[in-house]
N, C-alpha and C positions, 0 to 999 in steps of 0.2 A: 504494500500500499504506500503510495506516495504521501509526502507531507501535505500536499494541497488536497488530496482525497480525504485524508484524515481531518484536516482543518474544515472542509465542507461538511463532513458527517457530523462533526462536533457542532458546528453552527446550526445544522438542521435539528439536532437533538436539543440544543439550547432553545431554538425557536419553538420547538414543540413542548417545551416546559419540562423535559426530562432530565436535562443537565444544566448546571449553572456554572459560571466562571467566577473565580474569586482571586484576589491578589495573592501571590506567593510570599509569604513573609520572608522566605530565604532568598529571594531574588526578585528585585524590581522589574526585571525584564520578562519574567515568566508569569504565567497565571495557572491556578489550580483548577482542574475540572472535576466536579463531583456531581453525584445524583441528587436531584431535588426529591422531596417526598413522593411526588408522582413518579419520578423515575425509580425510586426504590420499589414502589408498588408494582410498576410494570416489570421490573427485574425479577421479583418474587413470583409474580404470575407466570412469567416466561420459564422460570425454573421449574415450577410445579407442572407446567404444560409439558416441558421436556422429560421430566421424570415420568410422567404418565405414558408419553409416547415410547420411552425406553422400556417400561414394564410390559406394554402391549407387544413391542418388538420382541422382547425376551420370550414372552409366552408363545410367539409364532416360531422363532428361530433358535431360541435357548440363550441362556446367559453367557455361555462361553463364546458363542458367535457374537453377541452384543459387546462383550469385553474385547474381543479381537478387533472388531470394527472401530471401537472407541480407541484402541491403541494405535491402529493404523491412522486415524483421522488426527490423533494428537502428536503423532511422530513429526520430527522436523522434516520438512520437504525440501529444504535447500532454498536458495534465492528464487525469487519469482522470475518466470520467463520474461524476456523482453519481446514486445510485439514485433512481429515480422513486418517488414515494409511492404506496402501494397505493391503487387506486381503490375508492371505496365504491359499493356498489350503489345505484341510484337507487330512491328510495322508491316503492312501488306504492300506488295509492289502495286503500282497503278496498273489498271487494265486497259 
């Protein structure tokens, strides 16, 4: 994720009332980002929803498979790939 993308995401969540910015007492140049009470409620609701989904998935494919899936998704994937440059169409000779 680029810094610009993270900045846009934070500002969107601030606008939605889920995050707030506060001055960082350790640095005048930085700001702290923290959840608002509404953000805390949304976070807890999302956690409960994910736990319920994981229970349902475990009932279908088993706890071992869910644990393996979680381990695979949480493993370091390395650096993000760089987008490929768009290909230009080959020039066609005049007819």
